[in-house]
C-alpha positions as CSV (number, residue, x, y, z in Angstrom):
1,M,8.4,108.6,31.1
2,N,5.2,110.3,32.1
3,A,7.2,113.7,32.5
4,L,8.5,113.2,28.9
5,R,5.1,112.9,27.5
6,K,4.0,116.0,29.3
7,T,6.9,117.9,27.7
8,P,5.8,120.2,24.8
9,K,6.5,118.8,21.4
10,S,8.6,121.7,20.5
11,V,11.0,121.3,23.5
12,R,11.2,117.5,22.9
13,Y,12.2,118.2,19.2
14,C,14.8,120.7,20.2
15,A,16.4,118.3,22.7
16,V,16.5,115.5,20.1
17,V,18.2,117.9,17.6
18,L,20.8,119.0,20.3
19,A,21.5,115.4,21.3
20,S,22.2,114.7,17.6
21,L,24.3,117.5,17.0
22,V,26.5,116.5,20.2
23,L,26.6,112.8,19.2
24,T,27.6,113.8,15.5
25,S,30.5,116.1,16.8
26,C,31.7,113.3,19.2
27,V,31.7,110.8,16.2
28,R,33.5,113.4,14.0
29,A,36.2,114.0,16.6
30,Q,36.6,110.3,17.3
31,T,36.9,109.7,13.4
32,N,39.6,112.3,13.0
33,T,41.5,111.0,16.0
34,N,41.4,107.6,14.4
35,A,42.2,108.7,11.0
36,T,45.3,110.5,12.1
37,A,46.5,107.5,14.1
38,S,46.0,105.0,11.3
39,F,47.7,106.9,8.5
40,P,50.6,104.3,8.5
41,G,48.1,101.4,8.5
42,L,46.0,103.1,5.6
43,T,49.4,103.5,3.5
44,E,50.2,99.8,4.2
45,H,46.8,98.7,3.2
46,L,46.9,100.7,0.0
47,A,50.5,99.0,-0.8
48,D,48.6,95.7,-0.1
49,C,46.0,96.5,-2.5
50,L,48.2,97.3,-5.2
51,H,50.4,94.2,-4.7
52,E,47.2,92.0,-4.8
53,F,46.2,93.7,-7.9
54,G,49.4,92.8,-9.6
55,K,48.9,89.0,-8.6
56,T,45.1,88.8,-9.5
57,R,44.4,91.6,-11.8
58,S,41.3,92.2,-9.8
59,I,39.8,95.7,-10.5
60,S,38.3,95.6,-7.1
61,Q,41.7,95.9,-5.4
62,L,42.2,99.2,-7.5
63,E,38.9,100.4,-6.5
64,E,39.7,99.9,-2.9
65,A,43.1,101.5,-3.2
66,H,41.4,104.4,-5.0
67,A,39.0,104.6,-2.0
68,T,41.6,104.4,0.5
69,L,43.4,107.4,-1.1
70,G,40.1,109.4,-1.1
71,Y,39.9,108.6,2.8
72,I,43.6,109.6,3.4
73,A,42.7,113.1,1.7
74,N,40.2,113.8,4.4
75,I,42.9,113.4,7.1
76,E,43.8,117.0,8.3
77,H,47.2,116.2,9.5
78,L,48.5,115.9,5.8
79,N,49.6,119.6,5.9
80,S,53.4,118.5,6.6
81,N,55.6,118.3,3.7
82,Q,56.6,114.6,4.4
83,H,52.9,113.5,4.6
84,R,52.2,115.2,1.3
85,K,55.1,113.8,-0.4
86,D,53.8,110.2,0.9
87,H,50.3,110.8,-0.3
88,T,51.5,112.3,-3.7
89,K,53.7,109.0,-4.1
90,M,50.6,106.9,-3.3
91,W,48.6,108.6,-6.0
92,L,51.3,108.0,-8.6
93,D,51.7,104.5,-7.5
94,L,48.2,103.8,-8.1
95,Y,48.2,105.4,-11.5
96,A,51.4,103.5,-12.4
97,A,49.8,100.3,-11.4
98,V,46.8,101.0,-13.9
99,E,49.1,102.2,-16.7
100,Q,51.3,99.1,-16.4
101,H,48.4,96.9,-17.4
102,I,47.0,98.9,-20.1
103,D,47.3,97.1,-23.5
104,P,48.0,99.8,-26.1
105,T,46.9,97.4,-28.9
106,F,43.5,96.8,-27.4
107,D,40.8,98.2,-29.6
108,E,37.5,98.7,-27.7
109,S,35.6,99.0,-31.0
110,K,36.4,95.6,-32.3
111,P,34.5,92.5,-31.2
112,H,36.2,90.5,-28.6
113,G,34.8,87.0,-28.4
114,F,31.3,85.3,-29.1
115,I,28.4,84.7,-27.1
116,N,28.2,81.0,-28.2
117,L,30.4,78.9,-30.4
118,V,29.4,76.3,-33.0
119,P,30.8,73.0,-31.9
120,P,32.7,70.9,-34.5
121,P,31.1,67.8,-36.0
122,D,30.9,65.1,-33.6
123,G,33.4,62.8,-35.3
124,A,33.7,62.0,-38.9
125,G,30.3,62.4,-40.3
126,G,28.7,63.0,-36.9
127,A,26.0,65.1,-35.7
128,I,26.4,68.9,-35.8
129,Y,25.0,70.5,-32.8
130,P,23.6,74.2,-32.4
131,P,25.7,77.0,-31.0
132,G,26.1,76.9,-27.3
133,T,25.7,73.1,-26.9
134,D,27.3,71.7,-23.7
135,P,30.5,69.9,-24.7
136,S,29.4,66.8,-22.7
137,Y,26.9,66.1,-25.7
138,L,29.9,65.5,-27.9
139,K,30.7,61.8,-27.9
140,D,33.8,62.0,-30.0
141,P,36.7,62.8,-27.5
142,K,38.7,64.6,-30.2
143,A,35.7,67.0,-31.2
144,R,34.9,67.4,-27.6
145,A,38.6,68.3,-26.7
146,E,38.5,70.7,-29.5
147,Y,35.4,72.4,-28.7
148,Q,36.3,72.8,-24.9
149,A,39.7,74.4,-26.0
150,A,37.8,76.7,-28.3
151,I,35.3,77.6,-25.3
152,K,38.3,78.5,-22.9
153,S,40.0,80.5,-25.5
154,N,36.8,82.5,-26.1
155,S,36.3,83.0,-22.6
156,D,39.7,84.2,-21.9
157,L,39.3,86.8,-24.8
158,Q,36.2,88.1,-23.2
159,K,37.8,88.3,-19.7
160,S,40.9,90.1,-21.2
161,A,38.5,92.6,-23.0
162,D,36.4,93.2,-20.1
163,F,39.6,93.9,-18.0
164,Q,41.1,96.3,-20.5
165,V,37.7,98.2,-20.8
166,K,37.4,98.4,-16.9
167,L,41.2,99.6,-16.7
168,R,40.6,102.3,-19.0
169,L,37.7,103.6,-17.1
170,M,39.7,103.4,-13.8
171,R,42.6,105.2,-15.6
172,R,40.2,108.2,-16.5
173,T,39.0,108.1,-12.9
174,V,42.4,108.0,-11.3
175,L,43.8,110.7,-13.6
176,W,40.9,113.1,-12.9
177,D,41.2,112.6,-9.2
178,L,45.0,113.0,-9.3
179,H,44.6,116.4,-11.2
180,K,42.2,117.5,-8.4
181,Y,44.5,116.3,-5.8
182,V,47.5,118.2,-7.2
183,E,45.7,121.3,-7.7
184,R,44.5,121.2,-4.1
185,A,47.9,120.1,-2.4
186,Y,50.3,122.2,-4.3
187,T,50.7,125.9,-5.2
188,S,52.6,127.4,-8.0
189,S,55.5,128.3,-5.7
190,E,59.1,127.3,-6.8
191,R,59.3,125.0,-3.6
192,D,56.1,123.2,-4.3
193,R,56.6,122.8,-8.0
194,K,60.1,121.2,-7.2
195,E,58.7,118.8,-4.6
196,W,56.1,117.7,-7.1
197,S,58.6,117.3,-10.0
198,D,60.9,115.4,-7.6
199,V,58.4,112.8,-6.6
200,L,57.0,112.5,-10.0
201,N,60.4,111.8,-11.5
202,R,61.0,109.1,-8.9
203,S,57.9,107.4,-9.9
204,T,57.6,104.3,-11.8
205,L,55.4,105.9,-14.5
206,P,56.5,105.7,-18.1
207,E,58.5,108.7,-19.1
208,A,55.7,109.9,-21.6
209,R,53.4,109.9,-18.6
210,K,55.8,111.9,-16.5
211,K,56.1,114.6,-19.2
212,E,52.1,114.8,-19.3
213,L,51.9,115.4,-15.7
214,Q,54.7,117.8,-15.2
215,D,52.7,120.9,-15.8
216,M,49.5,119.9,-13.9
217,P,47.5,123.0,-12.6
218,T,48.1,124.1,-9.0
219,Q,46.9,126.9,-6.7
220,E,48.1,130.2,-7.2
221,H,50.9,131.1,-4.7
222,R,50.1,133.9,-2.5
């Protein structure tokens, strides 16, 4: 310890920097090794996220699937054609999962539900309570049940609207990243274009979406 204290500050600083660089290199090497080895596990995890989203309609499952795709994109061994096909299929699976739950009739500009509801009269000639009153205050069973049903319906409407808004935001994000992925992963060569077209046509996306994606930008073939 005394010897370290006597070492000039500049030398100690260089030693710390060097140790940090060595540690970083080791961590990166270990990360790349783990990532390469865990590719099948990542694809399975992504499939699990999409399956869970289908059951729960939880946006967080889509976000996790999207994050998993971003992690897979950093794996260096995806240069092989088969890995590229698998990766492309996963992007299209994610996009299809989002698209499947989009409600085309949803109008974001319109109100969807109310902050508070006005309860019905508490029975014939009964009291009228202010908006947002707890249903337990209503003594008449029929009025209370009617009010509770209205509250549930309003809550369901708000949740559905919130889901559609978040889903549309997710669709924009996924589509943007899908464009970037195709541009980076494929060239304009006939072979690459055919592979992209084949994987796209086998996807579960609606035909209209497939047509929109057919001519996505790619790298210039050299």
